[in-house]
C-alpha positions as CSV (number, residue, x, y, z in Angstrom):
1,X,40.6,-40.0,-68.3
2,X,38.8,-39.2,-65.0
3,X,40.0,-36.6,-62.5
4,X,37.8,-37.3,-59.7
5,X,39.2,-37.8,-56.4
6,X,37.2,-39.7,-53.2
7,X,38.3,-38.3,-49.9
8,X,36.7,-39.1,-46.5
9,X,37.6,-37.4,-42.7
10,X,36.6,-39.0,-39.9
11,X,36.7,-37.9,-36.2
12,X,36.3,-39.1,-32.9
13,X,35.8,-37.8,-29.3
14,X,36.6,-39.4,-26.3
15,X,35.9,-38.2,-22.8
16,X,38.1,-39.4,-20.0
17,X,37.2,-40.0,-16.3
18,X,33.9,-40.9,-15.0
19,X,31.0,-39.0,-15.6
20,X,30.6,-38.5,-11.8
21,X,33.9,-36.3,-11.9
22,X,32.2,-34.3,-14.0
23,X,28.9,-34.0,-12.5
24,X,30.7,-33.3,-9.5
25,X,32.0,-30.1,-10.1
26,X,31.0,-27.2,-7.9
27,X,28.5,-24.6,-9.1
28,X,30.8,-22.0,-9.6
29,X,32.1,-24.0,-12.8
30,X,29.3,-25.3,-14.0
31,X,28.2,-22.4,-16.2
32,X,30.4,-22.6,-18.6
33,X,34.1,-21.9,-19.5
34,X,33.8,-18.4,-19.5
35,X,32.2,-18.0,-16.1
36,X,34.9,-20.7,-15.3
37,X,37.3,-18.3,-15.9
38,X,36.4,-15.4,-14.5
39,X,36.0,-17.2,-11.2
40,X,39.4,-18.6,-11.6
41,X,40.7,-15.3,-12.4
42,X,39.1,-13.6,-9.6
43,X,40.9,-16.3,-7.1
44,X,44.1,-15.6,-8.8
45,X,44.0,-12.0,-7.9
46,X,43.1,-13.1,-4.3
47,X,45.9,-15.3,-4.0
48,X,48.5,-12.4,-5.7
49,X,46.9,-9.8,-2.8
50,X,47.5,-12.6,-0.4
51,X,50.8,-13.2,-1.5
52,X,52.1,-9.4,-1.7
53,X,50.8,-9.4,2.4
54,X,52.8,-12.4,3.1
55,X,56.1,-10.5,1.1
56,X,55.8,-7.7,3.1
57,X,55.3,-9.3,6.6
58,X,58.2,-11.7,5.5
59,X,60.3,-8.7,4.4
60,X,59.6,-6.7,7.8
61,X,60.2,-10.0,10.2
62,X,63.9,-10.1,8.2
63,X,64.4,-6.6,9.3
64,X,63.8,-7.4,12.9
65,X,65.7,-10.4,13.1
66,X,68.5,-8.5,11.4
67,X,68.2,-5.6,14.3
68,X,68.0,-8.3,16.8
69,X,70.7,-10.3,15.7
70,X,73.0,-6.7,15.5
71,X,72.3,-6.0,19.1
72,X,73.1,-9.1,20.5
């Protein structure tokens, strides 16, 4: 008897979207995935800082509204 077994592996890659979509990426993302992640991390940190500032302003305004309502 023979113990030979044939095996095969086939893979297919398909890109979705138009080529224009990939070509029209902003320059900051064209360097590759690592630089894209770094750019996005910077943007995320900036948005988190803006969010903190806005939350502080909201809390201050809520206190002012509460004082105004108490002193009517």
